[in-house]
C-alpha positions as CSV (number, residue, x, y, z in Angstrom):
1,X,-0.2,0.0,-0.2
2,X,2.9,2.2,1.1
3,X,4.6,1.6,-2.2
4,X,1.4,2.2,-4.3
5,X,0.9,5.6,-2.6
6,X,4.6,6.7,-3.1
7,X,4.1,5.7,-7.0
8,X,1.0,7.8,-7.2
9,X,2.3,10.8,-5.5
10,X,5.4,10.6,-7.6
11,X,3.0,10.4,-10.7
12,X,1.2,12.9,-9.8
13,X,4.1,15.4,-8.8
14,X,5.8,14.6,-12.1
15,X,2.2,15.6,-14.0
16,X,2.1,18.7,-12.1
17,X,5.6,19.8,-12.8
18,X,5.4,19.1,-16.8
19,X,2.2,21.1,-16.6
20,X,3.7,24.1,-14.8
21,X,6.5,23.8,-17.5
22,X,4.1,24.1,-20.5
23,X,2.0,26.8,-18.9
24,X,4.8,29.0,-17.8
25,X,7.4,28.0,-20.5
26,X,8.6,31.3,-22.8
27,X,6.1,31.9,-25.7
28,X,7.9,30.1,-28.9
29,X,7.6,31.6,-32.4
30,X,5.6,29.5,-35.0
31,X,8.0,27.1,-36.7
32,X,8.5,28.1,-40.2
33,X,6.9,24.5,-41.5
34,X,4.1,25.2,-39.0
35,X,5.0,21.6,-37.6
36,X,4.2,21.4,-33.8
37,X,3.6,17.8,-31.8
38,X,0.4,16.7,-32.6
39,X,-1.8,13.5,-31.3
40,X,-3.8,13.3,-34.6
41,X,-2.4,12.2,-37.6
42,X,-5.4,13.9,-39.6
43,X,-4.9,17.1,-41.3
44,X,-8.5,18.6,-42.0
45,X,-8.6,20.9,-45.1
46,X,-9.2,24.6,-44.2
47,X,-13.2,24.6,-45.4
48,X,-14.0,22.7,-42.1
49,X,-16.7,25.1,-40.6
50,X,-18.3,22.8,-38.1
51,X,-17.0,19.7,-35.7
52,X,-19.4,17.5,-34.2
53,X,-17.7,15.7,-31.4
54,X,-19.1,12.9,-28.7
55,X,-17.3,10.5,-26.2
56,X,-18.7,7.2,-24.9
57,X,-18.1,5.8,-21.5
58,X,-19.1,2.0,-20.8
59,X,-18.7,1.6,-17.1
60,X,-17.4,-1.9,-16.1
61,X,-19.6,-4.4,-15.6
62,X,-19.6,-8.5,-15.3
63,X,-15.7,-8.9,-15.0
64,X,-15.2,-6.0,-17.9
65,X,-12.8,-3.3,-17.6
66,X,-14.3,0.5,-18.1
67,X,-14.1,1.5,-21.8
68,X,-14.0,4.9,-23.2
69,X,-14.0,6.2,-27.0
70,X,-14.6,9.3,-28.9
71,X,-15.7,10.4,-31.9
72,X,-15.7,13.6,-34.4
73,X,-16.9,14.5,-37.8
74,X,-15.8,17.6,-39.6
75,X,-18.6,19.4,-41.5
76,X,-18.0,22.2,-44.5
77,X,-20.0,25.3,-44.9
78,X,-22.5,23.1,-47.1
79,X,-23.1,20.6,-44.1
80,X,-21.4,17.7,-46.2
81,X,-19.1,14.9,-43.8
82,X,-15.2,16.0,-45.0
83,X,-14.3,13.4,-42.7
84,X,-14.8,11.1,-39.3
85,X,-12.6,9.9,-36.6
86,X,-13.4,7.6,-34.1
87,X,-11.0,5.5,-31.8
88,X,-10.9,4.0,-28.1
89,X,-9.3,5.6,-25.5
90,X,-6.7,4.2,-22.4
91,X,-9.4,3.3,-19.6
92,X,-6.8,5.1,-16.8
93,X,-9.0,7.6,-15.0
94,X,-12.0,6.8,-17.0
95,X,-15.0,8.8,-17.2
96,X,-17.8,10.0,-19.3
97,X,-16.2,13.5,-19.1
98,X,-12.8,12.2,-20.2
99,X,-14.1,10.9,-23.2
100,X,-16.0,14.0,-24.3
101,X,-12.8,16.4,-23.4
102,X,-10.6,13.8,-25.4
103,X,-12.8,14.1,-28.3
104,X,-12.4,17.8,-28.3
105,X,-8.6,17.6,-28.1
106,X,-8.5,15.5,-31.0
107,X,-10.8,17.1,-33.0
108,X,-9.3,20.5,-32.6
109,X,-5.6,18.8,-33.2
110,X,-6.9,17.8,-36.5
111,X,-7.5,21.1,-37.7
112,X,-5.6,23.4,-40.1
113,X,-3.8,26.5,-38.9
114,X,-5.9,29.9,-38.5
115,X,-9.5,28.0,-38.6
116,X,-12.3,29.5,-37.3
117,X,-14.7,26.5,-36.1
118,X,-17.9,25.5,-34.1
119,X,-17.8,22.6,-32.3
120,X,-21.1,21.0,-31.4
121,X,-21.6,19.0,-28.7
122,X,-24.3,17.4,-26.5
123,X,-22.3,17.6,-23.3
124,X,-23.3,20.7,-21.2
125,X,-20.5,20.1,-18.8
126,X,-18.0,20.8,-21.6
127,X,-19.1,24.0,-22.5
128,X,-19.0,25.2,-18.7
129,X,-15.5,24.0,-18.6
130,X,-14.6,25.4,-21.7
131,X,-15.3,28.7,-20.3
132,X,-13.3,28.0,-17.1
133,X,-10.3,26.4,-18.7
134,X,-10.2,28.9,-22.1
135,X,-11.4,32.0,-21.3
136,X,-9.8,32.5,-17.6
137,X,-6.3,33.5,-16.8
138,X,-4.5,30.4,-15.4
139,X,-5.4,29.8,-11.5
140,X,-3.7,27.1,-9.5
141,X,-6.9,25.6,-8.5
142,X,-7.3,24.4,-11.8
143,X,-4.5,22.0,-11.0
144,X,-7.1,19.9,-8.8
145,X,-9.6,19.5,-11.5
146,X,-9.8,16.5,-13.2
147,X,-8.8,16.6,-16.7
148,X,-6.5,19.6,-16.1
149,X,-3.5,17.9,-18.5
150,X,-6.1,17.5,-21.1
151,X,-7.5,20.8,-21.0
152,X,-3.7,22.0,-20.8
153,X,-3.2,20.5,-24.2
154,X,-6.3,21.9,-25.5
155,X,-5.2,25.6,-24.6
156,X,-2.0,24.6,-26.3
157,X,-3.6,23.3,-29.5
158,X,-5.7,26.5,-29.6
159,X,-2.9,28.6,-29.0
160,X,-0.4,27.2,-31.1
161,X,-2.7,27.1,-34.1
162,X,-4.4,30.3,-33.5
163,X,-7.9,28.8,-34.0
164,X,-11.2,30.8,-33.4
165,X,-13.4,28.2,-31.8
166,X,-17.1,28.7,-30.3
167,X,-18.6,25.6,-28.7
168,X,-22.4,25.2,-29.0
169,X,-24.8,23.0,-27.7
170,X,-27.1,20.3,-29.1
171,X,-29.6,18.4,-27.2
172,X,-28.7,14.6,-27.1
173,X,-30.7,11.9,-28.6
174,X,-32.6,14.4,-31.1
175,X,-33.3,14.5,-34.3
176,X,-29.9,16.1,-35.2
177,X,-28.4,13.7,-37.7
178,X,-24.7,14.9,-37.4
179,X,-24.9,14.5,-33.9
180,X,-26.7,11.0,-34.2
181,X,-23.6,9.9,-36.4
182,X,-21.0,10.9,-34.2
183,X,-22.8,8.9,-31.0
184,X,-23.2,5.8,-33.0
185,X,-19.2,6.2,-34.2
186,X,-18.2,6.5,-30.3
187,X,-20.4,3.8,-29.3
188,X,-18.8,1.7,-32.6
189,X,-15.3,2.4,-31.3
190,X,-15.7,0.2,-28.1
191,X,-15.9,-3.0,-30.6
192,X,-14.5,-1.9,-33.8
193,X,-11.3,-3.9,-34.0
194,X,-9.7,-1.3,-36.7
195,X,-10.9,2.1,-35.8
196,X,-10.0,5.0,-37.3
197,X,-6.6,7.1,-35.9
């Protein structure tokens, strides 16, 4: 038990120091070739105007471990789907909200530079957290919030790529076909052995 507590404490200490380094590191100029570290290998065209995102969480049941997945679809101004992506996520610190936040991070990371984008989600909590993490100055209390490292990564992507992002909420499980589409993709990622990356 003591060994596990030391390991957890060391892991949290490392994560905190890593976050503080990235938050307070000197601002670097944009690389000439616009290359930054990325989590997504997808590069969306500049014609994307809307991202529909969704996360999916399956709690543990009958000897199964929890499962998390995400999905997003990139839509152009005419309402056509240009690209979709879905995948499962590591089940460490699993929660429904974490899968939603990861969907947002992966979708934004796939955008081209200097994009103006509307992100559509059925997760109201994501919108309130966006205001807390993205529209406010850094507050050390944020380090106590779950998913703060993912939110730090989102801030970094938005800043480095000069993204103009607006989040809007759509009702879950309604007649919005694009929201239903990403919901279906996110659920499929739990069982699909060859999800998109």
